[in-house]
N, C-alpha and C positions, 0 to 999 in steps of 0.2 A: 757700922763700923766693921761689921763681918762681909757687908758688900765690898768695901774699899778695900780690905786686906785679901779677899778673893782675887780683884781685878789686879791690884798689887803682885800676887802671885802668879797670875796668869802672865802678866805682861814679864816679867821676870824671865819663867818659865819661858817664853816666846822670845827674847833677848837672848838667851843662852843657846837656843836650839838656833837662831840665827847665826849666831857667832859658830857652835861646833857645826855647822854646813859650811861655813865658809873656811874655817879651818881644814876641813873635809876636802873642798874643792881647791886647795892648795895646794894639796899632796904632792901633786905630781910634777916631775922636773920641765922643764922649759923646753926641751926637745920633743917630750912626750907629747905634750899640749899643742904644741907647733904642727907634729905628725896627724894628730887628731884632727885639729881644725881643717887643713889641709885634706885630709880623705873624708870628713864628713861636713861639708860646708852646709850651713842650714840648721845645723843641730839644737834642739833645745833640752831645756830640762837637764843640764850636764852636770853630772856629779863625780868627781874623782875620789878614788880611795886605793888602796893599798891592797895588792893581793900577792901574798908571799914575797918575793924580790921583784915583784912587778907591779905597776899600775891598771887599774879598771877604771874605765871612764862608763857611767852609764848616761845613756843618753835617748831621745825622741828623734826618729827623722821621717820625715814624709806620712805620719800617723802610726809608725812602727816603734816599738820600745827595743832597744838595741843595746848592746855593751861590747867595747873593745879592751883587749888587753895590749898593753906597750909596755919595753923594757925601759931602764934609765936612759937609754941613747936614742930612743923614739922610734924603735924598732916594733911593727905590728907583729903581734905573736898568734892574734885569732878576733874573730867577730862573733857575735852572738845574737840572733835575733829570735824574740820571743816567737811561738807559732801556736797554733792550735793544738789540743791534743789528738784531734783526730788525723791531723797532718803527718804525723810519725808512721815510718812503716809499719804496714801489719806486722811483720815479723818482728819487730821489736816490741807491741804491744801484747803479742803472741807470749815472746819470753817472758814478759814482765807477770803476764796472768800465771805463766807455770812456775816461776820462781819467786814471784813474790805473793803468794794467794791471797786473794782477799782485799790486797793493798790497791790504793787510788793514787791517778797519776797527778800530782797536782799540778804541775808546769810543765811546759815541754819547750824547747828547742833547738833552732837550728846553727850549729857551729862550722863556721868557715876558716880556715887556717889559710895562711897567705899565700901558698901553694894551689890554692882550689881544693883541697880536701876537705870533703864534708862530712860531720861529725851529727849525731841526735843527741840530747840529752832530755833526759825524762825523771823528774825528781817524785821519787816514791820513798815513802817512811822516812824522809829528812836527808834522804841521800842523793847524789846525783849518778844517774846510770846513763853511762857513754855509750852510743853504739856507732857503729861504721853505716854509711850511707846505705849499706844492702841492709841492714838492720843486725848486723854481726854484732854480739855483747863486745865492749872491749873493757871496761870496769868499772867498779863503784867507787864513788868520791865520796866523802862527806861534804854535805851540803854548806855553804860559807855563808849564805845569808842569814 
């Protein structure tokens, strides 16, 4: 009886998880979804979610983990590509060592704005640290993940 109950519990959780993911994936307006499909054809593992007033889509493309942020009208606001921590500019790593002594960089990303401006993001102590392409510190944000 316990095995049947456990299997039923697992199946119920999986069913609700699948439903929740479908709901999450339908959160974006049609304009944002259409703009994404045009800009990133061939993407897989697509998951949409809300990010403040905008819509963020997480996806894989050509083996890279990425995300993009669109407004409700389908205008791209930025793309983000996961990178290796070693790919961060040395100045960025030095800044973190100096201002967040003993803290480890958990994740890193390259952010590209529609005008081509590049920033870097480093997750430290559950905060996202944003830097210019030259490694100059811009701001600290609470990690949304």
